[in-house]
C-alpha atoms as an extended CHARMM CRD file, in Angstrom:
* protein
*
        96  EXT
         1         1  MET       CA             -6.7200000000        3.8920000000      -13.1390000000  PROA      1               0.0000000000
         2         2  LEU       CA             -7.9080000000        2.5940000000       -9.8840000000  PROA      2               0.0000000000
         3         3  LYS       CA             -5.7280000000        2.3670000000       -7.1560000000  PROA      3               0.0000000000
         4         4  ILE       CA             -5.5970000000        1.3610000000       -3.8030000000  PROA      4               0.0000000000
         5         5  ARG       CA             -3.9920000000        3.5350000000       -1.6630000000  PROA      5               0.0000000000
         6         6  LEU       CA             -4.0220000000        5.3480000000        1.7270000000  PROA      6               0.0000000000
         7         7  THR       CA             -5.9160000000        7.6200000000        2.7690000000  PROA      7               0.0000000000
         8         8  ARG       CA             -4.9000000000       10.3390000000        5.4610000000  PROA      8               0.0000000000
         9         9  MET       CA             -6.8070000000       11.0760000000        8.7470000000  PROA      9               0.0000000000
        10        10  GLY       CA             -6.8800000000       12.0310000000       12.6190000000  PROA      10              0.0000000000
        11        11  ASP       CA             -4.9800000000       14.8770000000       14.1930000000  PROA      11              0.0000000000
        12        12  LYS       CA             -1.4130000000       16.4700000000       13.7250000000  PROA      12              0.0000000000
        13        13  LYS       CA              1.2280000000       14.8120000000       14.5330000000  PROA      13              0.0000000000
        14        14  SER       CA             -0.9220000000       11.9590000000       15.2310000000  PROA      14              0.0000000000
        15        15  PRO       CA             -1.1860000000        9.8830000000       11.1930000000  PROA      15              0.0000000000
        16        16  PHE       CA             -4.1680000000        7.4620000000       10.9570000000  PROA      16              0.0000000000
        17        17  TYR       CA             -4.9530000000        5.9750000000        7.5780000000  PROA      17              0.0000000000
        18        18  ARG       CA             -7.6160000000        4.6900000000        5.6970000000  PROA      18              0.0000000000
        19        19  ILE       CA             -6.6600000000        2.1330000000        3.0310000000  PROA      19              0.0000000000
        20        20  ASN       CA             -9.3740000000        2.9270000000        0.0920000000  PROA      20              0.0000000000
        21        21  VAL       CA             -9.4690000000        2.7110000000       -3.4960000000  PROA      21              0.0000000000
        22        22  ALA       CA            -10.0790000000        5.7460000000       -5.4800000000  PROA      22              0.0000000000
        23        23  ASP       CA             -9.3600000000        6.8150000000       -9.6920000000  PROA      23              0.0000000000
        24        24  SER       CA             -5.2970000000        7.4990000000       -9.6910000000  PROA      24              0.0000000000
        25        25  LYS       CA             -6.5830000000       11.1870000000      -10.6670000000  PROA      25              0.0000000000
        26        26  SER       CA             -8.4420000000       12.2580000000       -7.3940000000  PROA      26              0.0000000000
        27        27  PRO       CA             -6.2910000000       13.9400000000       -4.5820000000  PROA      27              0.0000000000
        28        28  ARG       CA             -5.2710000000       11.8080000000       -1.7320000000  PROA      28              0.0000000000
        29        29  ASP       CA             -7.6750000000       12.8430000000        0.2630000000  PROA      29              0.0000000000
        30        30  GLY       CA            -10.6340000000       13.1310000000       -1.9880000000  PROA      30              0.0000000000
        31        31  ARG       CA            -12.8060000000       11.1280000000       -3.3000000000  PROA      31              0.0000000000
        32        32  PHE       CA            -13.1180000000        6.8720000000       -3.2370000000  PROA      32              0.0000000000
        33        33  VAL       CA            -14.7020000000        4.0150000000       -4.1220000000  PROA      33              0.0000000000
        34        34  ASP       CA            -14.8730000000        1.7930000000       -1.7690000000  PROA      34              0.0000000000
        35        35  GLN       CA            -12.9900000000        1.6320000000        2.0040000000  PROA      35              0.0000000000
        36        36  ILE       CA            -11.0210000000       -1.9110000000        2.8950000000  PROA      36              0.0000000000
        37        37  GLY       CA             -9.7540000000       -1.0630000000        5.2160000000  PROA      37              0.0000000000
        38        38  THR       CA             -7.1400000000        1.1870000000        7.9280000000  PROA      38              0.0000000000
        39        39  TYR       CA             -4.0850000000        1.1970000000        9.2600000000  PROA      39              0.0000000000
        40        40  ASN       CA             -2.1520000000        3.0830000000       12.7480000000  PROA      40              0.0000000000
        41        41  PRO       CA              1.5130000000        3.5740000000       12.1240000000  PROA      41              0.0000000000
        42        42  ILE       CA              1.4910000000        4.6940000000       15.9550000000  PROA      42              0.0000000000
        43        43  THR       CA              0.4810000000        1.5980000000       18.2070000000  PROA      43              0.0000000000
        44        44  VAL       CA              2.9490000000       -0.8930000000       19.2330000000  PROA      44              0.0000000000
        45        45  PRO       CA              3.1430000000       -3.0120000000       17.5050000000  PROA      45              0.0000000000
        46        46  ALA       CA              1.3120000000       -1.4090000000       13.9690000000  PROA      46              0.0000000000
        47        47  GLN       CA             -2.7030000000       -2.1330000000       13.7880000000  PROA      47              0.0000000000
        48        48  ILE       CA             -3.4470000000       -2.9300000000       10.6050000000  PROA      48              0.0000000000
        49        49  ASP       CA             -7.4800000000       -3.9190000000        9.5560000000  PROA      49              0.0000000000
        50        50  ILE       CA             -7.7710000000       -5.3700000000        5.9160000000  PROA      50              0.0000000000
        51        51  ASP       CA            -11.0330000000       -6.8890000000        5.0480000000  PROA      51              0.0000000000
        52        52  ALA       CA             -9.3040000000       -9.7200000000        2.7510000000  PROA      52              0.0000000000
        53        53  ASP       CA            -12.3520000000      -10.2730000000        0.1290000000  PROA      53              0.0000000000
        54        54  LYS       CA            -12.3400000000       -6.2070000000       -0.4780000000  PROA      54              0.0000000000
        55        55  ALA       CA             -8.5630000000       -6.0040000000       -1.7000000000  PROA      55              0.0000000000
        56        56  LYS       CA             -8.0910000000       -9.8920000000       -3.7780000000  PROA      56              0.0000000000
        57        57  ALA       CA            -11.6060000000       -8.5390000000       -5.7350000000  PROA      57              0.0000000000
        58        58  TRP       CA             -9.7690000000       -5.3560000000       -6.0950000000  PROA      58              0.0000000000
        59        59  ILE       CA             -7.1040000000       -6.5410000000       -7.3410000000  PROA      59              0.0000000000
        60        60  ALA       CA             -9.1180000000       -8.9900000000       -9.1600000000  PROA      60              0.0000000000
        61        61  LYS       CA            -10.4950000000       -5.5590000000      -11.2540000000  PROA      61              0.0000000000
        62        62  GLY       CA             -7.4380000000       -3.9060000000      -12.0120000000  PROA      62              0.0000000000
        63        63  ALA       CA             -6.5160000000       -2.3210000000       -9.2960000000  PROA      63              0.0000000000
        64        64  GLN       CA             -3.4440000000       -1.8260000000       -8.5520000000  PROA      64              0.0000000000
        65        65  PRO       CA             -1.7630000000       -1.0870000000       -4.7070000000  PROA      65              0.0000000000
        66        66  THR       CA              0.4110000000        1.4850000000       -4.1170000000  PROA      66              0.0000000000
        67        67  ASP       CA              3.8550000000        0.2600000000       -2.5680000000  PROA      67              0.0000000000
        68        68  THR       CA              3.1400000000        1.0300000000        0.8980000000  PROA      68              0.0000000000
        69        69  VAL       CA             -0.1000000000       -1.1350000000        0.7490000000  PROA      69              0.0000000000
        70        70  ARG       CA              1.5040000000       -3.4970000000       -0.9300000000  PROA      70              0.0000000000
        71        71  ASP       CA              4.3420000000       -3.9860000000        1.9070000000  PROA      71              0.0000000000
        72        72  LEU       CA              0.6050000000       -3.5110000000        3.7950000000  PROA      72              0.0000000000
        73        73  LEU       CA             -0.9930000000       -6.0900000000        2.4320000000  PROA      73              0.0000000000
        74        74  ALA       CA              1.8150000000       -9.1890000000        1.7240000000  PROA      74              0.0000000000
        75        75  ASN       CA              3.0400000000       -8.4720000000        5.9110000000  PROA      75              0.0000000000
        76        76  ALA       CA             -1.0290000000       -9.5410000000        6.6940000000  PROA      76              0.0000000000
        77        77  GLY       CA             -0.4540000000      -12.3630000000        3.8530000000  PROA      77              0.0000000000
        78        78  ILE       CA             -2.8730000000      -11.3760000000        1.4860000000  PROA      78              0.0000000000
        79        79  ILE       CA             -1.2950000000      -11.1180000000       -1.8250000000  PROA      79              0.0000000000
        80        80  GLU       CA              2.5770000000      -12.1780000000       -1.9410000000  PROA      80              0.0000000000
        81        81  LYS       CA              5.7950000000      -10.1020000000       -1.1710000000  PROA      81              0.0000000000
        82        82  LYS       CA              7.6070000000       -8.6860000000       -4.4080000000  PROA      82              0.0000000000
        83        83  ALA       CA             11.0420000000      -10.3230000000       -5.3860000000  PROA      83              0.0000000000
        84        84  LYS       CA             13.8670000000       -7.7800000000       -4.8790000000  PROA      84              0.0000000000
        85        85  PRO       CA             16.1080000000       -7.7530000000       -7.8250000000  PROA      85              0.0000000000
        86        86  ALA       CA             19.1360000000       -9.8540000000       -7.0330000000  PROA      86              0.0000000000
        87        87  LYS       CA             22.3560000000       -7.7230000000       -6.5250000000  PROA      87              0.0000000000
        88        88  THR       CA             25.1210000000       -7.5120000000       -8.6810000000  PROA      88              0.0000000000
        89        89  ASN       CA             28.3460000000       -6.3700000000       -8.6050000000  PROA      89              0.0000000000
        90        90  ALA       CA             27.6150000000       -3.5730000000      -11.7180000000  PROA      90              0.0000000000
        91        91  ILE       CA             30.2380000000       -1.3720000000      -10.7440000000  PROA      91              0.0000000000
        92        92  LYS       CA             33.7570000000       -2.3330000000      -13.0380000000  PROA      92              0.0000000000
        93        93  LYS       CA             36.8100000000       -1.0930000000      -11.9880000000  PROA      93              0.0000000000
        94        94  LYS       CA             39.2960000000        0.3540000000      -14.9240000000  PROA      94              0.0000000000
        95        95  LYS       CA             42.3260000000       -1.1600000000      -16.0200000000  PROA      95              0.0000000000
        96        96  ASP       CA             45.7430000000        0.6480000000      -14.8710000000  PROA      96              0.0000000000
């Protein structure tokens, strides 16, 4: 299965990430199929550069974004935000 995920680059305590399409079984910083963007969380505001056409094409081919990448893609307006489930009162009080 193909995943769209972050690959860590940069120095110690100065992270910089590439957004890559990779096989889910390959290591985090290992072999990848395609690079579709970059993410720099250190800058204020965080700098996100994503090739929207490549991202949409890989998602159409079946690549699954990780949770973090899904949030980055949603913030960039490439995909829709994942709907959060409604809060319910799951805890019921004991009857005395």
